[in-house]
PLY file of the C-alpha trace (Angstrom):
ply
format ascii 1.0
element vertex 619
property float x
property float y
property float z
element edge 618
property int vertex1
property int vertex2
end_header
0.00 0.00 0.00
1.30 3.44 -0.91
1.05 6.07 1.74
1.89 9.51 0.41
-0.58 12.32 1.15
-0.88 15.10 -1.38
-1.83 18.76 -1.37
-4.77 19.34 -3.70
-5.90 22.60 -5.29
-9.39 23.64 -4.17
-11.32 26.16 -6.28
-13.31 28.20 -3.79
-15.44 31.33 -3.61
-12.97 32.80 -1.11
-9.86 31.95 -3.09
-7.76 28.93 -3.92
-6.71 26.67 -1.09
-4.79 23.47 -0.56
-5.89 20.68 1.71
-4.22 17.57 3.09
-6.48 14.68 4.10
-6.01 12.01 1.46
-4.13 8.83 0.69
-3.58 8.62 -3.06
-2.03 5.49 -4.47
1.06 7.14 -5.91
4.34 8.34 -4.51
4.20 11.78 -6.10
2.74 13.62 -3.12
3.39 17.33 -2.99
5.05 17.10 0.41
8.79 16.47 0.73
9.92 14.39 3.68
13.39 13.72 4.99
13.68 10.65 7.19
15.27 7.88 5.09
14.93 5.19 7.75
12.36 2.54 8.46
9.27 3.64 10.36
5.84 2.33 11.29
2.27 3.55 11.19
-1.21 2.18 11.89
-2.71 1.41 8.48
-6.31 1.64 7.31
-6.97 -1.92 8.54
-5.81 -1.02 12.05
-2.53 -2.95 11.93
0.95 -1.63 12.65
2.71 -1.52 9.28
6.45 -1.18 8.69
7.52 1.31 6.02
10.92 0.30 4.62
13.54 2.81 3.56
13.92 1.65 -0.04
15.82 3.50 -2.75
14.80 4.09 -6.35
18.01 3.64 -8.34
16.44 4.70 -11.66
17.20 8.25 -12.68
14.58 10.58 -14.15
11.71 8.30 -13.29
9.18 10.62 -14.95
10.79 11.87 -18.15
12.24 9.09 -20.32
14.06 11.19 -22.90
17.66 10.82 -24.05
18.68 14.08 -22.39
17.82 12.49 -19.04
20.27 9.56 -19.33
17.76 7.28 -21.05
19.20 5.10 -23.80
16.45 5.16 -26.43
17.24 2.73 -29.22
14.95 2.67 -32.26
12.21 4.54 -30.35
10.96 8.10 -30.13
9.97 9.28 -26.65
7.88 12.37 -25.91
7.23 13.36 -22.29
4.09 15.24 -21.31
2.05 14.00 -24.22
-1.45 15.37 -24.65
-2.63 11.87 -25.53
-3.16 10.75 -21.92
-2.49 11.78 -18.36
-0.17 9.71 -16.20
-1.52 7.28 -13.54
-1.84 10.10 -11.03
-3.71 12.62 -13.16
-0.85 14.90 -14.19
0.51 15.47 -17.68
3.82 13.60 -17.29
3.22 10.40 -19.25
5.76 9.30 -21.88
4.59 8.39 -25.38
6.97 5.73 -26.78
6.85 4.96 -30.51
9.01 2.56 -32.54
11.02 4.03 -35.37
10.81 2.43 -38.80
13.99 0.43 -38.20
14.06 -3.37 -37.85
16.11 -3.69 -34.67
14.90 -4.05 -31.09
12.97 -1.01 -29.86
14.13 -0.14 -26.33
13.90 2.68 -23.79
16.29 2.12 -20.89
17.16 4.29 -17.89
20.54 5.03 -16.30
22.49 4.92 -19.51
25.01 3.54 -19.82
26.19 1.95 -16.55
25.14 4.07 -13.60
23.77 1.29 -11.34
26.26 -0.87 -9.42
24.60 -4.29 -9.26
25.90 -6.75 -6.66
26.19 -10.47 -7.32
23.62 -12.53 -5.43
21.38 -9.54 -4.71
17.72 -9.58 -5.77
16.51 -6.54 -7.72
13.04 -5.49 -8.83
12.31 -3.06 -11.62
8.87 -1.57 -12.09
7.09 1.01 -14.21
3.57 2.08 -15.13
2.38 1.26 -18.65
-0.81 1.91 -20.59
-1.93 0.52 -23.94
-1.76 3.07 -26.70
-2.21 2.47 -30.42
-1.13 -0.32 -32.75
0.17 -3.77 -31.93
3.40 -2.38 -30.44
1.27 -0.32 -28.07
-0.36 -3.39 -26.55
2.64 -5.32 -25.24
5.74 -4.41 -23.25
8.77 -6.42 -22.15
10.99 -5.81 -19.10
14.51 -7.16 -18.57
17.82 -6.38 -16.86
21.22 -5.80 -18.54
22.44 -9.20 -19.72
25.57 -10.58 -21.41
28.67 -8.68 -20.33
26.77 -7.18 -17.42
25.15 -8.45 -14.23
22.15 -10.59 -15.26
23.70 -13.32 -17.42
20.57 -15.50 -17.07
18.93 -13.16 -19.63
15.58 -13.33 -17.84
12.66 -11.26 -19.08
8.89 -10.85 -18.71
6.23 -9.92 -21.27
3.06 -8.05 -20.31
-0.25 -7.79 -22.17
-1.73 -4.36 -21.41
-5.02 -5.12 -23.12
-5.75 -8.14 -20.94
-3.82 -6.84 -17.93
-1.82 -10.07 -17.60
1.75 -11.33 -17.36
2.17 -13.22 -20.62
5.51 -14.93 -20.06
8.41 -15.00 -17.57
11.49 -16.84 -18.75
15.23 -16.72 -19.57
18.07 -18.87 -20.89
19.23 -19.79 -17.37
17.14 -20.54 -14.30
16.83 -17.95 -11.55
15.03 -19.10 -8.40
13.97 -15.54 -7.63
12.76 -14.59 -11.11
9.14 -13.38 -11.07
6.80 -10.80 -12.54
3.46 -9.24 -11.69
1.01 -6.65 -12.97
-1.29 -4.39 -10.93
-4.25 -2.39 -12.25
-4.05 1.32 -11.35
-7.14 2.37 -13.27
-7.75 4.43 -16.40
-5.87 1.84 -18.46
-2.68 2.07 -16.42
-0.88 -0.98 -15.01
2.17 -1.18 -12.81
4.39 -3.93 -14.19
7.27 -5.37 -12.20
10.03 -7.86 -12.95
12.39 -9.43 -10.39
15.72 -11.19 -10.94
18.99 -11.93 -9.15
22.26 -10.36 -10.25
24.80 -13.07 -11.17
27.82 -10.77 -11.55
28.87 -7.62 -9.70
29.07 -4.95 -12.37
27.70 -1.62 -13.48
24.71 -1.56 -15.77
21.74 0.36 -17.07
18.35 0.38 -15.39
14.69 -0.11 -16.24
14.20 -1.51 -19.74
10.90 -0.88 -21.50
11.04 -2.92 -24.70
8.34 -2.71 -27.35
7.18 -6.10 -28.66
4.37 -7.20 -30.95
3.15 -10.45 -29.38
2.88 -12.05 -25.95
5.45 -14.74 -26.82
8.22 -12.56 -28.26
11.76 -13.44 -27.18
14.09 -11.10 -25.31
14.64 -7.78 -27.13
12.81 -9.15 -30.16
13.54 -7.12 -33.36
10.70 -6.04 -35.67
9.99 -3.44 -38.32
8.55 -0.48 -36.46
5.43 1.46 -37.33
5.86 5.03 -36.14
2.15 5.54 -35.45
2.18 2.82 -32.76
2.30 4.30 -29.24
2.98 2.77 -25.82
2.55 4.96 -22.74
5.02 4.71 -19.83
5.68 6.46 -16.53
7.30 6.03 -13.12
10.42 3.91 -13.61
11.86 2.31 -10.49
14.67 -0.14 -9.63
15.20 -1.24 -6.04
16.78 -3.97 -3.98
14.27 -6.62 -2.96
11.84 -9.17 -4.31
8.89 -6.80 -4.86
8.15 -3.23 -5.83
7.44 -0.81 -2.99
5.72 2.57 -3.11
6.75 4.58 -6.13
9.62 7.03 -5.42
10.02 9.90 -7.94
13.59 10.77 -8.98
15.40 13.25 -11.18
19.20 13.41 -11.48
20.04 10.87 -8.77
18.74 7.93 -6.79
16.24 8.81 -4.06
15.63 7.00 -0.78
12.04 6.52 0.28
10.97 9.04 2.94
7.23 9.10 2.48
4.93 10.95 4.87
3.18 8.59 7.26
-0.61 8.64 7.15
-1.62 7.05 10.44
-5.17 5.76 11.10
-4.83 5.28 14.87
-7.69 6.43 17.11
-8.03 6.14 20.87
-10.76 3.48 20.65
-8.49 1.15 18.68
-10.52 1.26 15.46
-8.98 2.90 12.37
-10.32 6.37 11.64
-9.57 9.25 9.32
-5.85 9.26 8.41
-3.56 11.82 9.99
-0.01 12.79 9.08
2.24 11.32 11.79
5.20 13.60 12.56
7.76 12.53 15.17
11.30 13.22 16.36
14.20 10.86 15.95
13.99 7.92 18.34
15.97 4.76 19.03
14.60 1.48 20.34
17.39 0.30 22.62
15.90 -3.15 23.21
17.13 -5.96 20.97
14.77 -8.76 19.93
11.76 -6.52 20.49
9.36 -9.26 19.35
11.30 -12.34 20.46
10.85 -12.75 24.22
11.73 -16.43 23.99
15.23 -15.38 22.92
18.06 -15.70 25.48
18.42 -11.91 25.34
15.38 -11.80 27.65
15.87 -13.47 31.05
12.86 -15.41 32.37
13.95 -17.15 35.61
10.39 -17.82 36.79
8.53 -18.35 33.52
8.75 -18.87 29.80
7.76 -17.05 26.64
6.80 -18.98 23.53
5.50 -18.02 20.07
1.78 -18.49 19.64
-0.58 -19.09 16.73
-3.60 -18.34 18.90
-3.82 -14.65 18.07
-2.41 -12.17 15.59
0.00 -9.52 16.82
-0.71 -5.79 16.36
0.96 -6.05 12.93
-1.61 -8.66 11.82
0.94 -11.47 11.71
1.38 -14.46 14.01
4.38 -12.90 15.72
2.94 -12.53 19.23
4.19 -14.66 22.11
2.63 -15.99 25.32
4.30 -15.42 28.69
3.48 -18.00 31.37
4.74 -17.74 34.96
5.77 -21.01 36.61
3.60 -22.61 39.25
4.52 -21.32 42.71
6.78 -18.53 41.38
7.30 -15.32 43.35
4.84 -12.48 42.92
6.99 -10.29 40.70
8.46 -12.92 38.26
9.06 -10.54 35.32
10.74 -10.87 31.95
14.00 -9.02 32.56
16.59 -7.27 30.45
19.61 -5.61 32.07
20.57 -2.51 30.11
22.83 0.51 30.57
20.99 3.76 31.31
22.51 7.24 31.49
22.23 9.41 34.56
19.75 12.32 34.70
17.95 11.11 31.57
14.26 10.46 30.91
13.46 7.01 29.49
10.14 5.55 28.38
9.45 1.80 28.28
6.50 0.49 26.27
5.15 -2.92 25.32
2.02 -4.33 23.69
-0.07 -6.73 25.79
-3.32 -8.64 25.29
-5.42 -10.77 27.62
-5.23 -14.53 27.29
-6.07 -15.78 30.78
-5.79 -12.69 32.99
-5.96 -8.89 32.85
-3.56 -7.31 35.30
0.22 -7.03 35.63
2.89 -4.31 35.73
5.88 -3.07 33.75
8.84 -1.29 35.30
12.03 0.64 34.60
14.45 -0.02 37.46
17.82 1.41 38.42
18.03 0.52 42.11
15.75 -0.11 45.09
14.87 3.58 45.41
14.84 4.64 41.75
12.23 2.96 39.58
8.91 3.64 37.88
6.06 1.16 37.59
2.92 1.09 35.45
0.08 -1.15 36.64
-2.44 -2.00 33.93
-5.87 -3.60 33.72
-6.85 -4.95 30.31
-10.50 -5.54 31.23
-11.01 -1.83 31.90
-8.31 -0.46 29.59
-6.83 1.59 32.42
-3.39 2.08 33.93
-1.82 3.80 36.94
1.71 5.09 37.16
1.97 5.16 33.35
-0.25 5.18 30.27
-2.27 2.71 28.22
-3.36 3.04 24.58
-5.94 0.88 22.80
-4.62 -0.59 19.54
-7.68 -2.71 18.76
-8.27 -6.45 18.57
-7.72 -6.68 22.32
-4.19 -5.22 22.15
-3.05 -2.36 24.40
0.26 -0.53 24.52
1.31 0.21 28.10
4.17 2.54 28.94
6.04 4.01 31.88
8.59 6.84 32.14
11.52 7.23 34.53
14.02 10.06 34.84
17.18 8.51 36.22
19.06 9.88 39.21
22.57 11.33 39.24
23.91 7.84 39.92
22.64 4.79 38.06
23.30 1.18 39.06
21.84 -2.17 38.06
19.55 -0.81 35.34
16.78 -3.11 34.11
13.54 -3.16 32.22
10.99 -5.57 33.65
7.96 -6.77 31.69
4.87 -8.56 33.03
5.70 -8.24 36.73
3.08 -9.25 39.25
1.15 -11.52 36.91
-2.38 -12.05 38.14
-2.17 -15.84 37.77
1.03 -17.85 38.32
0.18 -21.53 37.87
2.44 -22.58 34.99
-0.52 -22.65 32.58
-2.21 -19.24 32.48
-0.60 -16.68 30.22
-0.75 -13.22 28.70
0.08 -12.21 25.12
3.06 -9.88 24.63
4.66 -8.15 21.63
6.79 -5.18 20.63
8.89 -3.89 23.54
10.58 -0.50 23.22
12.88 1.59 25.40
13.67 5.11 24.21
14.84 8.41 25.62
12.16 11.01 26.28
8.86 11.16 28.11
6.54 9.93 25.36
6.31 6.51 23.65
6.79 7.21 19.95
5.67 4.89 17.16
6.93 1.34 17.46
10.41 0.57 16.08
11.00 -3.17 15.51
14.47 -4.58 16.27
16.36 -7.85 15.87
20.06 -8.15 16.78
20.68 -4.51 17.65
19.11 -1.17 18.44
17.32 0.63 15.59
16.90 4.36 15.01
14.06 6.10 13.20
15.07 9.55 11.95
12.92 12.62 12.56
10.10 13.41 10.15
10.83 16.78 8.55
8.00 17.63 6.18
8.04 20.58 3.81
7.00 21.97 0.45
9.14 24.59 -1.27
8.76 26.90 -4.26
5.02 27.35 -3.82
4.78 31.14 -3.60
1.91 30.97 -6.09
-0.15 28.95 -3.61
0.44 31.26 -0.63
-1.21 34.63 -0.21
1.56 37.21 -0.12
-0.32 40.24 1.20
-3.23 38.39 2.77
-4.18 34.81 3.41
-5.39 32.13 5.78
-3.64 29.09 7.24
-5.54 26.20 8.84
-4.22 23.32 10.95
-6.10 20.41 12.55
-3.93 18.19 14.76
-3.56 16.12 17.87
-0.41 16.29 19.96
1.06 15.51 23.35
0.94 18.53 25.64
3.16 16.96 28.31
6.38 17.87 26.53
8.07 21.01 27.81
9.15 22.09 24.33
7.22 22.43 21.11
5.48 19.29 19.92
4.42 20.79 16.58
6.23 23.51 14.73
4.28 24.52 11.65
5.49 27.47 9.57
4.83 29.31 6.35
8.18 30.83 5.47
9.83 33.27 3.11
13.18 34.95 2.57
12.64 37.45 5.38
9.11 36.77 6.60
7.38 33.95 8.44
4.18 32.92 10.16
4.40 30.02 12.57
2.79 28.16 15.39
4.33 26.07 18.16
2.19 23.64 20.11
3.38 22.20 23.39
2.87 22.86 27.08
1.69 26.27 25.85
0.68 27.66 22.45
2.73 30.34 20.73
2.12 32.18 17.49
5.21 33.56 15.79
5.09 36.32 13.17
8.44 37.42 11.74
10.26 36.12 14.77
8.00 37.82 17.34
6.42 35.25 19.65
3.07 35.67 21.40
1.70 33.16 23.89
-1.91 32.46 23.02
-3.00 30.24 25.88
-1.62 29.56 29.33
-2.60 25.92 28.90
-3.45 24.18 25.64
-7.02 23.36 24.62
-8.11 19.75 24.22
-5.13 18.12 22.54
-7.29 15.31 21.17
-8.56 17.73 18.56
-6.98 21.16 18.24
-8.12 23.28 15.29
-6.27 26.48 14.50
-6.67 29.16 11.83
-4.57 32.26 11.21
-5.88 35.04 9.01
-3.43 37.75 8.04
-3.28 40.99 6.06
-1.64 44.40 6.38
-3.56 45.13 9.58
-2.19 42.17 11.47
-2.90 38.55 12.31
-6.03 37.05 13.86
-5.76 33.53 15.27
-8.69 31.24 16.15
-8.06 28.18 18.30
-10.99 25.83 18.86
-13.41 28.69 18.28
-11.65 31.24 20.51
-10.22 34.35 18.87
-6.76 35.74 19.62
-5.59 38.98 18.00
-1.92 39.53 17.25
0.05 42.22 15.49
2.84 41.88 12.98
4.31 45.35 13.25
1.29 47.52 12.49
0.97 48.10 8.76
3.81 45.79 7.78
2.82 43.55 4.87
3.85 39.90 5.01
5.40 39.09 1.62
7.77 36.69 -0.12
6.25 33.57 1.47
7.29 30.59 -0.63
7.40 27.41 1.46
5.64 25.38 4.13
7.39 23.44 6.91
5.94 21.04 9.45
8.88 21.11 11.83
12.09 22.83 10.86
15.51 21.23 11.11
16.34 23.26 14.21
13.28 21.79 15.91
13.72 18.20 14.76
13.65 16.81 18.30
10.59 18.69 19.49
7.74 16.63 18.09
5.93 14.05 20.16
3.00 11.87 19.16
1.80 14.47 16.65
-0.84 13.65 14.06
-1.72 16.30 11.48
-5.28 15.67 10.32
-5.58 18.58 7.89
-3.60 21.51 6.57
-5.10 24.22 4.39
-3.60 27.33 2.84
-5.84 30.00 1.30
-4.73 33.02 -0.69
-7.35 35.31 0.85
-8.15 36.32 4.41
-11.27 34.31 5.22
-14.00 36.02 7.26
-13.90 35.60 11.02
-17.23 33.78 11.16
-15.85 31.10 8.84
-12.72 30.72 10.97
-14.72 30.58 14.20
-17.10 27.98 12.80
-14.37 25.82 11.29
-12.23 25.78 14.41
-15.21 25.20 16.74
-16.30 21.93 15.16
-14.82 18.51 15.80
-15.57 17.59 12.18
-14.06 20.85 11.01
-13.14 19.58 7.54
-16.77 19.50 6.47
-17.50 22.91 8.00
-14.62 24.56 6.20
-15.27 22.70 2.96
-18.96 23.59 3.07
-18.00 27.23 3.32
-15.81 26.69 0.28
-18.44 24.81 -1.71
-16.20 21.76 -1.72
-16.88 18.25 -0.46
-14.05 16.26 1.11
-14.21 12.49 0.72
0 1
1 2
2 3
3 4
4 5
5 6
6 7
7 8
8 9
9 10
10 11
11 12
12 13
13 14
14 15
15 16
16 17
17 18
18 19
19 20
20 21
21 22
22 23
23 24
24 25
25 26
26 27
27 28
28 29
29 30
30 31
31 32
32 33
33 34
34 35
35 36
36 37
37 38
38 39
39 40
40 41
41 42
42 43
43 44
44 45
45 46
46 47
47 48
48 49
49 50
50 51
51 52
52 53
53 54
54 55
55 56
56 57
57 58
58 59
59 60
60 61
61 62
62 63
63 64
64 65
65 66
66 67
67 68
68 69
69 70
70 71
71 72
72 73
73 74
74 75
75 76
76 77
77 78
78 79
79 80
80 81
81 82
82 83
83 84
84 85
85 86
86 87
87 88
88 89
89 90
90 91
91 92
92 93
93 94
94 95
95 96
96 97
97 98
98 99
99 100
100 101
101 102
102 103
103 104
104 105
105 106
106 107
107 108
108 109
109 110
110 111
111 112
112 113
113 114
114 115
115 116
116 117
117 118
118 119
119 120
120 121
121 122
122 123
123 124
124 125
125 126
126 127
127 128
128 129
129 130
130 131
131 132
132 133
133 134
134 135
135 136
136 137
137 138
138 139
139 140
140 141
141 142
142 143
143 144
144 145
145 146
146 147
147 148
148 149
149 150
150 151
151 152
152 153
153 154
154 155
155 156
156 157
157 158
158 159
159 160
160 161
161 162
162 163
163 164
164 165
165 166
166 167
167 168
168 169
169 170
170 171
171 172
172 173
173 174
174 175
175 176
176 177
177 178
178 179
179 180
180 181
181 182
182 183
183 184
184 185
185 186
186 187
187 188
188 189
189 190
190 191
191 192
192 193
193 194
194 195
195 196
196 197
197 198
198 199
199 200
200 201
201 202
202 203
203 204
204 205
205 206
206 207
207 208
208 209
209 210
210 211
211 212
212 213
213 214
214 215
215 216
216 217
217 218
218 219
219 220
220 221
221 222
222 223
223 224
224 225
225 226
226 227
227 228
228 229
229 230
230 231
231 232
232 233
233 234
234 235
235 236
236 237
237 238
238 239
239 240
240 241
241 242
242 243
243 244
244 245
245 246
246 247
247 248
248 249
249 250
250 251
251 252
252 253
253 254
254 255
255 256
256 257
257 258
258 259
259 260
260 261
261 262
262 263
263 264
264 265
265 266
266 267
267 268
268 269
269 270
270 271
271 272
272 273
273 274
274 275
275 276
276 277
277 278
278 279
279 280
280 281
281 282
282 283
283 284
284 285
285 286
286 287
287 288
288 289
289 290
290 291
291 292
292 293
293 294
294 295
295 296
296 297
297 298
298 299
299 300
300 301
301 302
302 303
303 304
304 305
305 306
306 307
307 308
308 309
309 310
310 311
311 312
312 313
313 314
314 315
315 316
316 317
317 318
318 319
319 320
320 321
321 322
322 323
323 324
324 325
325 326
326 327
327 328
328 329
329 330
330 331
331 332
332 333
333 334
334 335
335 336
336 337
337 338
338 339
339 340
340 341
341 342
342 343
343 344
344 345
345 346
346 347
347 348
348 349
349 350
350 351
351 352
352 353
353 354
354 355
355 356
356 357
357 358
358 359
359 360
360 361
361 362
362 363
363 364
364 365
365 366
366 367
367 368
368 369
369 370
370 371
371 372
372 373
373 374
374 375
375 376
376 377
377 378
378 379
379 380
380 381
381 382
382 383
383 384
384 385
385 386
386 387
387 388
388 389
389 390
390 391
391 392
392 393
393 394
394 395
395 396
396 397
397 398
398 399
399 400
400 401
401 402
402 403
403 404
404 405
405 406
406 407
407 408
408 409
409 410
410 411
411 412
412 413
413 414
414 415
415 416
416 417
417 418
418 419
419 420
420 421
421 422
422 423
423 424
424 425
425 426
426 427
427 428
428 429
429 430
430 431
431 432
432 433
433 434
434 435
435 436
436 437
437 438
438 439
439 440
440 441
441 442
442 443
443 444
444 445
445 446
446 447
447 448
448 449
449 450
450 451
451 452
452 453
453 454
454 455
455 456
456 457
457 458
458 459
459 460
460 461
461 462
462 463
463 464
464 465
465 466
466 467
467 468
468 469
469 470
470 471
471 472
472 473
473 474
474 475
475 476
476 477
477 478
478 479
479 480
480 481
481 482
482 483
483 484
484 485
485 486
486 487
487 488
488 489
489 490
490 491
491 492
492 493
493 494
494 495
495 496
496 497
497 498
498 499
499 500
500 501
501 502
502 503
503 504
504 505
505 506
506 507
507 508
508 509
509 510
510 511
511 512
512 513
513 514
514 515
515 516
516 517
517 518
518 519
519 520
520 521
521 522
522 523
523 524
524 525
525 526
526 527
527 528
528 529
529 530
530 531
531 532
532 533
533 534
534 535
535 536
536 537
537 538
538 539
539 540
540 541
541 542
542 543
543 544
544 545
545 546
546 547
547 548
548 549
549 550
550 551
551 552
552 553
553 554
554 555
555 556
556 557
557 558
558 559
559 560
560 561
561 562
562 563
563 564
564 565
565 566
566 567
567 568
568 569
569 570
570 571
571 572
572 573
573 574
574 575
575 576
576 577
577 578
578 579
579 580
580 581
581 582
582 583
583 584
584 585
585 586
586 587
587 588
588 589
589 590
590 591
591 592
592 593
593 594
594 595
595 596
596 597
597 598
598 599
599 600
600 601
601 602
602 603
603 604
604 605
605 606
606 607
607 608
608 609
609 610
610 611
611 612
612 613
613 614
614 615
615 616
616 617
617 618
């Protein structure tokens, strides 16, 4: 599943706005994210989903012309054809036509040898294709560089774009990982992918789109071209792995996947409207986070074993059951000794689900006088001394925070202390332990043999001065955040060369105009649904928060100009976001009336209120 939100233009009676509350199927979202590490989110089915940090090695994934390092042999390629839009509704499709020659007709990226293939590594190439005109517009073949290069097996796959099928997958030498697939993206577009294993370490070209005239044509089959035949192509990608991941646009270099995370988590454990999850960098310091039966975890009074009785929060059978031995002492936890730093806040979290009992505790421990314990009750979904979050399907995430003393000795994390039943038979389900610095449990980071770090989400869009009102405008933000943090948990800004409008959410709310900060509320409103709108012009800035109006100034008659970019968190604030979910962002080029801003920020379902005012319906 692809997970990139986009900013969409909204024609409106008050001006043109942009709104974020969607999950299109492509990877061409208007927001730029820097993270480049694995991360997780709660998907639309309610399961925790891992987002890998894959890299698209194919250059110029949109425009397949010779000037963009595409080797086009016996074909003519025109980008931005008026014949059809690309799979995502923009005018970036490539029209590929065979010349009148009788050789093979090929368009291939990364010409001539820009990709360093490694022997024994599995690669997948993918691209979007649509049937055009003529027999050469119906079929397409994909292959990797062969003799004299890395893929000496000469494997290839043929695709029938009329039937939407894989016609043939073969080669002169067997490859146990060779495979192909085709996925319907609508409006005649299919995403075709071909997988093979490199046999030799060498440099080579990239995605090969080869025109053919029948489903059974051999590799790079030559034929006499008819120039009026057209095949449409778009979105070339080559990556390490046995399947194609979300499409990653590129230009002059490879790009590592850093997609925004649309997260469907809600407090009742059922998936809701997606929200953009924005978090700081975090490291899970616990190895084997899902393998409590591993020797890494000490269990002197019990045992943990994999179970097929229930699916874990990720939807897979990766959960384990912890059973305390008959007659064991009351505490009897799963223990991991770990080094903790002095005078540092740590948060321990773990997912638990009832099997035979409801209550137990988790603890961070440094000595007999320095520890923190969270007691939880799964039947009531409550906790004391820590927090508990409902992740659905009976699963809860419990957490506890401890700030260590000036001296730290004998540091441990202890899971499932004080089990309600200790008879050697009764158990509780457990999954996904995490220990991180800070006072808030961030999204789960799976580990195996070592600690794993997730980089901060830094989300922005640049060069959009045409979408931002320069002398007047309105900015809207709908978010949830954690107000416990002492520093900003959201930093949202509209920026320019010398001007800026920003908002920081945290233990207090501040509005910042051209560097001048004004506190808007001594304590934040309900953080489960905070709705904010700024309206600005030469007279100043008016800010509405959950229906309450705050009036600010920006230097009297000073006009805010030269605004050209949006940032959700700036680099200097990369470690100041905690459990933040952005449900909607809107930018309007006019100053909307106060009654619209009051109404929109007063309503829980504020999207529909604002959209109704704009004569626009949000799906």
